[in-house]
N, C-alpha and C positions, 0 to 999 in steps of 0.2 A: 504494500500500500504506500509506504513512504517513497519508494522508487517511482511509482506512478505520479505522485504529487510533485516530486522533483522534476520529472520530465515535463509535466503539464506546466509548471512554473517557468521552466526554461523555454518552452515553446511560446508561452504567452508574452514573454518579455522580448522576443526577437524584434529587431529593428528593421529587418529585411522583409519586403513584401514578396510573397510567393504567389505565383499563379500557375494554373495548369489549364490546358485547353482540351476541348473535346467537341463532339458534335451532338446536336439534338438537345442542348440545354445541360450537358454534363459538365459544365465548368464550375470548379470550386475556386474561390478566391479567399486567401487568408491575408488580412491587412494588418499592418503595424500601427502603433499610435501615430497620429498625424496623417494617416493614409485615408483615402476616400475611394469608394467604389462608385462609378457612374455606370448605370445600366443604359445601354444604347439599343434601341429596337429599330431595325430597318425592315421595310416591307413594301409589298405591292399586292394588288389583287388580281391583275391580269397581265403581268409583265409590262411591256411598253404600251399596251392597249388600255391601261387603267391608271388610277391614281397611285402615287408612291409616297411613302412617309418615312420620317426619321424622328425619333424622340429620344431625349436624354433625361435621365432622372437620377440625381438632381442635375440641374443645368447651371448651377453656381457653386463654386468651392472657394475656400480661403487660399490666399497666396501662400506659397511654400509647401502646399500639400503634394504628396505623392499620390497621383491619381491612376487608378486602374480602371480602364474602360472595358466593360464586358459587352460585346456586340453580338446580338442575336438576330439572325435573318429569319423573319417570320413570313417572308414572301414566297413567290413561286419561281423566281429566277435569281441569278447571282447578284450580289451587292458587295460593297466595301464600305469602310469608314476611314476617312482621312481627316485629321485634325489640322486646321490651318490657323495661324495667328493673323489677326486682322490689323490693319492700320487704324489709328485713332479715328473714330467716327465712321468707319467703313461698315456698310450694311451687309450682313451675311446673306441676305436674300437677293442682293444685286451685284454679285461678283461677275466679272467679265468672263464670258464663255467664248472660247476660240471657235471660229467659223470655218477654218480650213486646216489642212495638214493632218498629221498623225494625232494631234490633240483636239480635233474638231469635236464640238459638243461637250467639251470638258473645261473646267476652270484650271487656272495655273496652280501648280503645287510648289511654287517658289518659296512660300512661307510655311511649308509643311513641317509640323512638329513631330507627328507620329501617324501610323496607320495600321490597319489590320494585316497588311502584307499580302504576298502572293501565295497561293492562288486566291482569287476572289472567294467570298463566302458563298457556298452553295445554299440553296433553300434548306432551312431547318438547322443550319450549322451555327455554332456559337464559338467565338474566339475572343481573346483578350489581349490587351497591350497596356503597358504601364509607362507613365511619364513622371519622372521624379522632380520634386522641387519646382512646381509650376509657378511661373511669374505672373503677376497681376497684368491682365490684358483682356481684350475681347477676342474670342476665337469663333470659328465656325467648324462644325463637323459636317462633312459632305460625303455623299457617295459620288465618286468621280469616274464612274463608268459612263461612257458616252450617253448623253441625253438624260441621265438620272437626276442630276442637279436641277436642270431646267424643269423637271417634272415634280419638283418639291422635295427631293431628298437632301435636305440640309436642316441644321438646327443651330441656334446660337448657343454659345457656351461662355461663361464669364468666370474669370479668376480674379477675386478682389481682396 
């Protein structure tokens, strides 16, 4: 019994945030003090033929937080989540979308902070990524697969 208590105490005092990924909602996230988990849900109803959504909960965290974003694709097609740092006063719903070239129908990722990575998230998949010591600013979480941002797959995120 004493050994179990010692192990539990040492696990609960860890300052490192651990994440593990899986599909179908099988993600478990252990957070350390000062760490925050943000649940991100991306979805669609009929692929490119219907509405698309992205929600973050919570959508505001304190500056200095280590934030683990747990992204779940509840849609019918592939999606992704890309965290972009915005310029002061920039509207996350009015980012410039490229009209030509390899990045047509996508926003610039020049200010990318982090993302779900490759490959894209398949329907039903859940994946996480962690950003340590976030700085105070306005951010946008976007799905940057062609046409998805323009179809509503973005959400504001604030670190204050």
